[in-house]
MMTF fields as JSON, N, C-alpha, C and O atoms, coordinates in Angstrom:
{
  "mmtfVersion": "1.0.0",
  "mmtfProducer": "UNKNOWN",
  "numBonds": 463,
  "numAtoms": 464,
  "numGroups": 116,
  "numChains": 1,
  "numModels": 1,
  "chainsPerModel": [1],
  "groupsPerChain": [116],
  "chainIdList": ["A"],
  "bondAtomList": [4, 2, 8, 6, 12, 10, 16, 14, 20, 18, 24, 22, 28, 26, 32, 30, 36, 34, 40, 38, 44, 42, 48, 46, 52, 50, 56, 54, 60, 58, 64, 62, 68, 66, 72, 70, 76, 74, 80, 78, 84, 82, 88, 86, 92, 90, 96, 94, 100, 98, 104, 102, 108, 106, 112, 110, 116, 114, 120, 118, 124, 122, 128, 126, 132, 130, 136, 134, 140, 138, 144, 142, 148, 146, 152, 150, 156, 154, 160, 158, 164, 162, 168, 166, 172, 170, 176, 174, 180, 178, 184, 182, 188, 186, 192, 190, 196, 194, 200, 198, 204, 202, 208, 206, 212, 210, 216, 214, 220, 218, 224, 222, 228, 226, 232, 230, 236, 234, 240, 238, 244, 242, 248, 246, 252, 250, 256, 254, 260, 258, 264, 262, 268, 266, 272, 270, 276, 274, 280, 278, 284, 282, 288, 286, 292, 290, 296, 294, 300, 298, 304, 302, 308, 306, 312, 310, 316, 314, 320, 318, 324, 322, 328, 326, 332, 330, 336, 334, 340, 338, 344, 342, 348, 346, 352, 350, 356, 354, 360, 358, 364, 362, 368, 366, 372, 370, 376, 374, 380, 378, 384, 382, 388, 386, 392, 390, 396, 394, 400, 398, 404, 402, 408, 406, 412, 410, 416, 414, 420, 418, 424, 422, 428, 426, 432, 430, 436, 434, 440, 438, 444, 442, 448, 446, 452, 450, 456, 454, 460, 458],
  "bondOrderList": [1, 1, 1, 1, 1, 1, 1, 1, 1, 1, 1, 1, 1, 1, 1, 1, 1, 1, 1, 1, 1, 1, 1, 1, 1, 1, 1, 1, 1, 1, 1, 1, 1, 1, 1, 1, 1, 1, 1, 1, 1, 1, 1, 1, 1, 1, 1, 1, 1, 1, 1, 1, 1, 1, 1, 1, 1, 1, 1, 1, 1, 1, 1, 1, 1, 1, 1, 1, 1, 1, 1, 1, 1, 1, 1, 1, 1, 1, 1, 1, 1, 1, 1, 1, 1, 1, 1, 1, 1, 1, 1, 1, 1, 1, 1, 1, 1, 1, 1, 1, 1, 1, 1, 1, 1, 1, 1, 1, 1, 1, 1, 1, 1, 1, 1],
  "groupList": [{"groupName": "UNK", "atomNameList": ["N", "CA", "C", "O"], "elementList": ["N", "C", "C", "O"], "formalChargeList": [0, 0, 0, 0], "bondAtomList": [1, 0, 2, 1, 3, 2], "bondOrderList": [1, 1, 2], "singleLetterCode": "X", "chemCompType": "L-PEPTIDE LINKING"}],
  "groupTypeList": [0, 0, 0, 0, 0, 0, 0, 0, 0, 0, 0, 0, 0, 0, 0, 0, 0, 0, 0, 0, 0, 0, 0, 0, 0, 0, 0, 0, 0, 0, 0, 0, 0, 0, 0, 0, 0, 0, 0, 0, 0, 0, 0, 0, 0, 0, 0, 0, 0, 0, 0, 0, 0, 0, 0, 0, 0, 0, 0, 0, 0, 0, 0, 0, 0, 0, 0, 0, 0, 0, 0, 0, 0, 0, 0, 0, 0, 0, 0, 0, 0, 0, 0, 0, 0, 0, 0, 0, 0, 0, 0, 0, 0, 0, 0, 0, 0, 0, 0, 0, 0, 0, 0, 0, 0, 0, 0, 0, 0, 0, 0, 0, 0, 0, 0, 0],
  "groupIdList": [1, 2, 3, 4, 5, 6, 7, 8, 9, 10, 11, 12, 13, 14, 15, 16, 17, 18, 19, 20, 21, 22, 23, 24, 25, 26, 27, 28, 29, 30, 31, 32, 33, 34, 35, 36, 37, 38, 39, 40, 41, 42, 43, 44, 45, 46, 47, 48, 49, 50, 51, 52, 53, 54, 55, 56, 57, 58, 59, 60, 61, 62, 63, 64, 65, 66, 67, 68, 69, 70, 71, 72, 73, 74, 75, 76, 77, 78, 79, 80, 81, 82, 83, 84, 85, 86, 87, 88, 89, 90, 91, 92, 93, 94, 95, 96, 97, 98, 99, 100, 101, 102, 103, 104, 105, 106, 107, 108, 109, 110, 111, 112, 113, 114, 115, 116],
  "secStructList": [7, 7, 7, 3, 3, 3, 3, 7, 7, 3, 3, 3, 3, 6, 6, 7, 7, 3, 3, 3, 3, 3, 3, 3, 7, 2, 2, 2, 2, 6, 6, 1, 7, 3, 3, 3, 3, 3, 3, 7, 6, 6, 1, 7, 7, 3, 3, 3, 3, 3, 3, 7, 6, 6, 7, 7, 3, 3, 3, 7, 6, 6, 6, 6, 6, 6, 3, 3, 3, 3, 3, 3, 6, 6, 6, 6, 3, 3, 3, 3, 3, 3, 7, 1, 7, 7, 4, 4, 4, 7, 3, 3, 3, 3, 3, 3, 3, 6, 6, 7, 7, 6, 6, 1, 7, 7, 7, 7, 7, 3, 3, 3, 3, 3, 3, 7],
  "xCoordList": [104.889, 106.21, 107.267, 107.26, 108.166, 109.238, 110.416, 110.849, 110.925, 112.002, 112.935, 112.491, 114.218, 115.283, 116.345, 116.998, 116.528, 117.485, 118.455, 118.107, 119.678, 120.715, 121.529, 121.733, 121.991, 122.82, 123.657, 123.454, 124.593, 125.379, 126.799, 127.591, 127.145, 128.502, 129.485, 129.105, 130.749, 131.773, 133.154, 133.336, 134.141, 135.552, 135.979, 135.932, 136.395, 136.757, 138.045, 138.486, 138.631, 139.816, 139.415, 138.333, 140.284, 140.033, 139.789, 140.433, 138.836, 138.543, 137.37, 136.855, 136.942, 135.836, 134.51, 134.475, 133.416, 132.076, 131.343, 131.617, 130.421, 129.476, 128.103, 127.984, 127.067, 125.718, 125.066, 124.929, 124.673, 124.015, 122.502, 121.955, 121.846, 120.389, 119.817, 120.449, 118.639, 117.964, 116.481, 115.79, 116.003, 114.574, 113.917, 114.376, 112.841, 112.249, 110.766, 110.051, 110.322, 108.898, 108.097, 108.616, 106.809, 105.943, 105.899, 105.919, 105.84, 105.681, 106.869, 106.717, 108.028, 109.223, 109.387, 109.832, 109.029, 109.37, 108.381, 108.772, 107.115, 106.112, 106.018, 105.782, 106.211, 106.054, 107.175, 107.079, 108.241, 109.313, 110.599, 110.892, 111.354, 112.701, 113.557, 113.592, 114.236, 115.093, 116.551, 116.878, 117.421, 118.828, 119.726, 119.306, 120.96, 122.036, 122.979, 123.254, 123.459, 124.406, 125.603, 125.51, 126.722, 127.848, 128.321, 128.131, 128.928, 129.487, 130.813, 130.928, 131.812, 133.116, 133.296, 132.636, 134.177, 134.327, 134.594, 135.456, 133.843, 134.054, 133.429, 133.565, 132.746, 132.157, 130.655, 130.136, 129.971, 128.531, 128.239, 129.081, 127.032, 126.612, 126.598, 126.234, 127.001, 126.944, 126.193, 126.222, 125.529, 124.686, 125.535, 126.474, 125.205, 125.903, 125.082, 125.604, 123.792, 122.942, 121.489, 121.16, 120.622, 119.198, 118.416, 118.922, 117.164, 116.318, 114.87, 114.378, 114.191, 112.784, 111.918, 112.4, 110.648, 109.756, 109.67, 109.351, 109.951, 109.862, 111.202, 111.304, 112.247, 113.524, 114.528, 115.554, 114.265, 115.252, 116.33, 116.034, 117.569, 118.668, 119.601, 119.665, 120.324, 121.376, 122.48, 122.208, 123.736, 124.872, 125.899, 126.104, 126.536, 127.623, 128.747, 128.958, 129.463, 130.547, 131.581, 132.159, 131.809, 132.843, 132.522, 133.416, 131.253, 130.862, 130.252, 129.909, 130.118, 129.532, 130.333, 131.562, 129.613, 130.256, 130.701, 131.071, 130.672, 131.068, 129.912, 129.786, 129.068, 127.942, 126.638, 126.549, 125.64, 124.324, 123.243, 123.2, 122.373, 121.251, 120.05, 119.848, 119.269, 118.04, 117.039, 117.386, 115.807, 114.787, 113.777, 113.572, 113.16, 112.065, 110.857, 110.791, 109.904, 108.761, 107.786, 106.968, 107.856, 106.993, 107.602, 106.905, 108.887, 109.571, 109.947, 110.408, 109.766, 110.165, 111.632, 111.975, 112.456, 113.885, 114.677, 114.331, 115.737, 116.64, 117.99, 118.444, 118.614, 119.886, 120.964, 120.675, 122.205, 123.343, 124.377, 125.034, 124.51, 125.541, 126.833, 126.889, 127.856, 129.134, 130.196, 130.551, 130.696, 131.732, 133.045, 133.069, 134.113, 135.444, 135.69, 136.073, 135.471, 135.592, 137.013, 137.989, 137.098, 138.371, 138.476, 137.456, 139.686, 139.823, 139.072, 138.573, 138.992, 138.293, 136.776, 136.078, 136.252, 134.83, 134.509, 133.34, 135.538, 135.329, 134.487, 134.826, 133.388, 132.444, 131.321, 131.225, 130.478, 129.202, 128.172, 128.072, 127.415, 126.43, 125.026, 124.684, 124.232, 122.859, 121.917, 122.305, 120.698, 119.68, 118.607, 118.426, 117.907, 116.821, 116.15, 116.546, 115.145, 114.563, 115.619, 116.524, 115.486, 116.342, 116.068, 114.921, 117.107, 116.983, 116.533, 115.97, 116.782, 116.504, 117.394, 118.546, 116.853, 117.588, 118.331, 117.966, 119.363, 120.074, 119.164, 119.399, 118.109, 117.228, 116.1, 115.302, 116.03, 115.056, 115.495, 116.62, 114.576, 114.928, 115.937, 115.763, 116.989, 117.996, 118.197, 118.067, 118.512, 118.847, 120.262, 120.908, 120.724, 122.046, 123.176, 124.342, 122.839, 123.863, 124.57, 124.381, 125.384, 126.188, 127.612, 127.818, 128.58, 129.975, 130.568, 130.455, 131.193, 131.962, 133.401, 133.703, 134.28, 135.708, 136.439, 136.322, 137.199, 137.919, 139.414, 139.925, 140.093, 141.539, 142.275, 141.792, 143.452, 144.252, 145.132, 145.867],
  "yCoordList": [-55.273, -55.602, -54.989, -53.782, -55.812, -55.368, -54.918, -55.636, -53.734, -53.2, -52.324, -51.443, -52.565, -51.714, -51.681, -52.694, -50.55, -50.451, -49.317, -48.139, -49.699, -48.732, -48.408, -49.267, -47.162, -46.757, -45.549, -44.957, -45.19, -43.987, -44.228, -43.288, -45.483, -45.78, -45.68, -45.442, -45.865, -45.813, -45.845, -45.981, -45.714, -45.656, -44.201, -43.57, -43.675, -42.263, -42.109, -43.03, -40.934, -40.629, -40.024, -39.454, -40.155, -39.583, -38.081, -37.38, -37.622, -36.207, -35.752, -34.651, -36.588, -36.178, -36.589, -37.155, -36.296, -36.571, -37.562, -37.669, -38.272, -39.123, -38.936, -38.578, -39.184, -39.185, -40.511, -40.867, -41.226, -42.506, -42.318, -41.426, -43.188, -43.148, -44.52, -45.546, -44.528, -45.788, -45.618, -44.86, -46.328, -46.352, -47.469, -48.61, -47.132, -48.052, -48.262, -47.323, -49.487, -49.773, -49.22, -49.001, -49.004, -48.383, -49.183, -48.609, -50.486, -51.33, -51.207, -51.368, -50.926, -50.785, -49.348, -49.11, -48.384, -46.988, -46.25, -45.601, -46.353, -45.459, -45.566, -46.64, -44.421, -44.348, -44.97, -45.067, -45.395, -46.094, -45.287, -44.491, -45.509, -44.959, -45.72, -46.95, -44.992, -45.604, -45.372, -44.458, -46.203, -46.137, -46.571, -47.278, -46.137, -46.634, -47.466, -47.138, -48.546, -49.436, -49.622, -49.393, -50.037, -50.436, -51.822, -52.248, -52.497, -53.824, -53.969, -53.687, -54.41, -54.735, -56.241, -56.92, -56.773, -58.236, -58.881, -58.437, -59.929, -60.683, -60.086, -60.64, -58.961, -58.305, -58.153, -58.202, -57.971, -57.742, -56.313, -55.421, -56.13, -54.775, -53.908, -54.36, -52.658, -51.733, -50.476, -50.055, -49.891, -48.729, -47.494, -47.209, -46.773, -45.531, -44.322, -43.392, -44.339, -43.195, -43.63, -44.608, -42.898, -43.183, -41.88, -40.811, -41.994, -40.804, -41.194, -42.159, -40.441, -40.706, -40.172, -39.43, -40.55, -40.016, -38.49, -37.871, -37.893, -36.436, -35.752, -34.534, -36.532, -35.934, -35.804, -35.146, -36.411, -36.382, -37.413, -38.578, -36.972, -37.833, -38.206, -37.542, -39.292, -39.727, -40.313, -41.025, -40.018, -40.496, -41.138, -40.695, -42.172, -42.804, -41.8, -40.911, -41.953, -41.019, -40.958, -39.904, -42.089, -42.155, -41.306, -40.988, -40.939, -40.178, -38.82, -38.062, -38.513, -37.224, -36.072, -36.048, -35.13, -33.986, -34.23, -33.289, -35.476, -35.793, -36.353, -36.045, -37.172, -37.799, -37.17, -36.707, -37.16, -36.656, -37.487, -37.611, -38.055, -38.831, -37.903, -36.966, -38.171, -37.424, -38.343, -39.448, -37.887, -38.698, -37.8, -36.644, -38.365, -37.709, -38.609, -39.678, -38.191, -39.039, -39.177, -40.098, -38.294, -38.41, -39.412, -40.272, -39.291, -40.192, -41.515, -42.425, -41.644, -42.852, -43.175, -44.293, -42.202, -42.35, -41.869, -40.868, -42.59, -42.229, -41.895, -42.58, -40.853, -40.391, -40.455, -40.392, -40.582, -40.431, -39.575, -40.027, -38.342, -37.45, -37.752, -37.669, -38.099, -38.502, -37.51, -37.47, -36.718, -35.728, -36.119, -36.916, -35.554, -35.8, -37.288, -37.726, -38.044, -39.502, -39.924, -39.303, -40.989, -41.542, -42.997, -43.64, -43.505, -44.917, -45.875, -46.907, -45.546, -46.43, -46.408, -47.182, -45.545, -45.563, -46.624, -46.869, -47.247, -48.27, -49.409, -50.006, -49.699, -50.721, -50.846, -50.056, -51.842, -51.907, -51.244, -51.564, -50.329, -49.577, -50.06, -50.239, -50.264, -50.735, -49.776, -49.114, -49.704, -49.011, -50.012, -51.037, -49.707, -50.543, -49.817, -48.708, -50.438, -49.893, -49.917, -50.751, -48.994, -49.028, -50.326, -50.762, -50.928, -52.196, -53.366, -54.338, -53.271, -54.427, -55.595, -55.405, -56.793, -57.992, -58.571, -58.298, -59.361, -59.993, -60.851, -60.991, -61.434, -62.316, -61.568, -62.186, -60.25, -59.456, -59.316, -59.658, -58.803, -58.556, -57.405, -56.379, -57.575, -56.538, -56.391, -57.355, -55.182, -54.96, -55.433, -56.082, -55.095, -55.571, -54.701, -55.09, -53.533, -52.625, -51.892, -52.201, -50.918, -50.186, -50.062, -49.66, -50.412, -50.438, -49.032, -48.318, -48.656, -47.408, -47.784, -48.44, -47.367, -47.631, -46.302, -45.542, -46.029, -44.768, -45.059, -45.758, -44.531, -44.747, -43.586, -42.455, -43.899, -42.864, -42.114, -41.211],
  "zCoordList": [1.208, 0.702, 1.612, 1.853, 2.112, 2.992, 2.136, 1.235, 2.42, 1.594, 2.403, 3.139, 2.268, 2.777, 1.69, 1.44, 1.046, -0.049, 0.25, 0.172, 0.595, 0.9, -0.35, -1.207, -0.447, -1.577, -1.187, -0.127, -2.044, -1.825, -1.389, -1.315, -1.094, -0.667, -1.813, -2.96, -1.491, -2.517, -1.927, -0.717, -2.817, -2.426, -2.483, -3.538, -1.34, -1.268, -0.469, 0.218, -0.576, 0.214, 1.559, 1.701, 2.517, 3.837, 3.714, 2.933, 4.515, 4.561, 3.717, 3.912, 2.78, 1.925, 2.551, 3.644, 1.842, 2.349, 1.458, 0.262, 2.054, 1.339, 1.965, 3.137, 1.167, 1.703, 1.358, 0.188, 2.38, 2.188, 2.171, 2.82, 1.407, 1.269, 1.61, 1.357, 2.175, 2.45, 2.169, 2.85, 1.164, 0.846, 1.639, 1.62, 2.337, 3.309, 3.014, 2.665, 3.157, 2.972, 4.148, 5.243, 3.873, 4.871, 6.169, 7.258, 6.053, 7.242, 8.194, 9.405, 7.656, 8.491, 8.963, 10.086, 8.113, 8.356, 9.252, 10.222, 8.923, 9.498, 11.014, 11.568, 11.673, 13.118, 13.925, 15.149, 13.253, 13.961, 14.012, 13.12, 15.071, 15.136, 14.129, 14.139, 13.271, 12.267, 12.625, 13.383, 12.076, 12.455, 11.315, 10.399, 11.392, 10.547, 11.416, 12.57, 10.819, 11.464, 10.54, 9.335, 11.112, 10.29, 10.708, 11.847, 9.775, 10.054, 9.342, 8.149, 10.084, 9.516, 9.558, 10.344, 8.726, 8.634, 9.987, 10.745, 10.271, 11.491, 12.738, 13.829, 12.586, 13.749, 13.576, 12.46, 14.683, 14.632, 14.177, 14.275, 13.683, 13.331, 14.584, 15.67, 14.409, 15.531, 15.131, 13.975, 16.098, 15.857, 15.596, 16.339, 14.551, 14.219, 14.64, 15.254, 14.306, 14.597, 14.517, 13.845, 15.206, 15.159, 15.089, 15.429, 14.636, 14.518, 14.743, 14.157, 15.594, 15.88, 14.735, 13.88, 14.724, 13.683, 13.701, 12.686, 14.842, 14.965, 14.778, 14.928, 14.448, 14.098, 15.214, 15.041, 16.353, 17.439, 17.118, 16.851, 17.149, 16.705, 17.837, 18.872, 17.607, 18.513, 17.659, 16.692, 18.011, 17.231, 18.143, 19.273, 17.654, 18.398, 18.6, 17.775, 19.701, 20.015, 18.894, 18.629, 18.243, 17.213, 15.982, 15.198, 15.812, 14.624, 14.944, 14.037, 16.218, 16.595, 15.998, 16.059, 15.427, 14.806, 13.379, 12.677, 12.937, 11.553, 10.737, 9.552, 11.355, 10.661, 11.154, 12.291, 10.288, 10.67, 10.005, 8.781, 10.826, 10.318, 10.126, 10.898, 9.105, 8.876, 8.189, 7.771, 8.074, 7.436, 6.733, 7.103, 5.719, 5.015, 5.183, 4.576, 5.997, 6.314, 5.15, 5.14, 4.185, 3.002, 2.023, 1.484, 1.805, 0.864, 1.516, 0.827, 2.815, 3.554, 3.258, 2.875, 3.439, 3.172, 4.38, 5.008, 4.694, 5.773, 5.144, 4.227, 5.637, 5.087, 6.164, 7.359, 5.719, 6.614, 5.898, 4.96, 6.349, 5.832, 6.572, 7.799, 5.832, 6.42, 5.961, 4.783, 6.887, 6.584, 7.254, 8.192, 6.764, 7.347, 7.546, 8.631, 6.507, 6.609, 6.961, 6.541, 7.736, 8.176, 7.691, 7.442, 7.559, 7.16, 8.088, 7.639, 9.357, 10.295, 10.118, 10.773, 9.255, 8.93, 7.876, 7.576, 7.319, 6.305, 6.864, 7.885, 6.181, 6.645, 5.631, 4.692, 5.83, 5.128, 6.029, 7.213, 5.465, 6.225, 5.863, 4.694, 6.907, 6.772, 7.485, 8.447, 7.018, 7.803, 8.194, 7.537, 9.257, 9.738, 10.89, 11.249, 11.462, 12.676, 13.784, 13.781, 14.721, 15.897, 16.659, 16.761, 17.184, 17.932, 17.058, 17.56, 15.752, 14.89, 15.297, 15.688, 15.203, 15.592, 14.385, 13.241, 14.634, 13.507, 12.64, 11.44, 13.251, 12.5, 11.78, 11.076, 11.951, 11.209, 9.752, 9.388, 8.929, 7.539, 7.458, 8.116, 6.655, 6.403, 4.906, 4.152, 4.487, 3.097, 2.795, 3.617, 1.604, 1.167, 1.695, 1.63, 2.215, 2.716, 1.589, 0.413, 1.965, 0.995, 1.541, 2.686, 0.71, 1.136, 1.101, 0.105, 2.196, 2.264, 2.543, 3.54, 1.661, 1.818, 1.78, 0.819, 2.842, 2.958, 2.949, 3.825, 1.976, 1.871, 2.524, 2.559, 3.036, 3.709, 2.734, 3.134]
}
C-alpha cells in the first residue's frame, strides 16, 4: 500500500513555529532519501529539505537556520520543524522521496499560511 500523509500545517502569525509530519509507507520510505517540498499557486513544487536514511540533511538556502528536517526510521515518519516562519513560507508542503517526479504518487499535502 502506497501512502504519504502530511499533517501539521495551519494558519499562524509570522515568527512562530510549526512542526510538519509525514507518515510514509514502507515501499516509499525504507532505504530512501526523503524530502519536503513546497508548492505555491501556479508554480512547480520546489525542494525544501532532504534527509538520507542515516540522517544527513540538506536544506534550501531560503530556509537554512530556520527549518530542520528529521526522520524516524522505526515509525517511518518524516518531520519538518519550521521556526521563525515568514509570510513567504506560505505554501502547501509535501513530502516524498528525493527527486520524486511530478507523475509519481503524492499525498494531499498540508497547507501552511503565515500572516504578517
